[in-house]
N, C-alpha and C positions, 0 to 999 in steps of 0.2 A: 171174456170177450173174444179172444183169439181162437178158441176152440170152435165157439160158434161159427165163425167167420170162416174157418179152413173150408176151402171148396163148398162154400156158399153160392148162392145166388148173387148175394148183395156183393160179396169180393169179385166174382167174376164179372158183374156189371161196372164196378169201379175199375178192374183192369182195361175193360174195353172202352170206358170212357177216356182213361188215362193215354191209351193208345190212339184212337181216334183223335183226341183234342191235339194231341204233338203231332199227328198226319197233318192234320188241319192247320195247323201254325206252320209247317212246312211247305204247305201246299202239295202235299203227297197224295197221290192216289196207291192202291194196291199195286199195280202194277211198278209205280217207283219205289214201292218197298221192297218188292220180288227183287227188281234188278239191284238195290243196294245190298239185301241178303245175300246175293248170289255173289256180289263182289266179296262178300266176307266168305265165302264157301258154303253157306247155308242154301240149299236148294229147296225152296216151297213154291207148288204154282201158286196163281193170283187166288184162284178159286178155293184152294185148301189154307191159303192164308187169311182170304177174307172169312171164311168159316171159324177158323179158331180164332180171331181176334172178335169175331161179332160174339161167340159163345164164351169168348173170355176163359178158354180152356187151353192155356200153353204151358207148357213144361217151363221151368227156370230157364234153361240154357236160350229157348228161343226166347224168351222174354226178353233177356239180356241183348241177345244179337237183335233183337227188333230196336231197343233201345239205343244200341251202338249204330245202326243203320238210321236211326233217326237223329243222329248227331248229338245224343244228349249225355253230357257228361257228367251230371249229377243228376240224381233223382229226389226231387222234392216230396216229400210223403204227405204233406200239410194237402193237397188237392185230394189226395186219395182218401184221408181222413175226411174231409168234408164230406165229398161224395158218399162215404160210407155212411155219415150222421144222417146226411138227407135222406139215405134209402132205409135207414133204422127209423129216423122218423115218420116217413110215409107209410112204412109198414106198421108201427105205431098207431098211426092217425086210421087208417084202413081196418085194422083190429077194433079199434071203439067204435068204428061206425056200424060194426059186425053185431 
């Protein structure tokens, strides 16, 4: 399963959902996240950051900095597993419908 998920649309979507949900919980907009990243020494424009998050195409270092900027001290992977399972189920259902 891990090989199939590496850089897959499902993994990118899961990453996007995890970041966006945490932003929503903190009441953050991309402007806020950009400012928090800048305080950590990471320069990203708001539009560039939005694009990377929406595409789910982040490097590992940026992903970790985003988690730090969102004050996420621990990462519970259960929500990511649930998202991936939901996406896999939706893909399977769509394949059966074809």
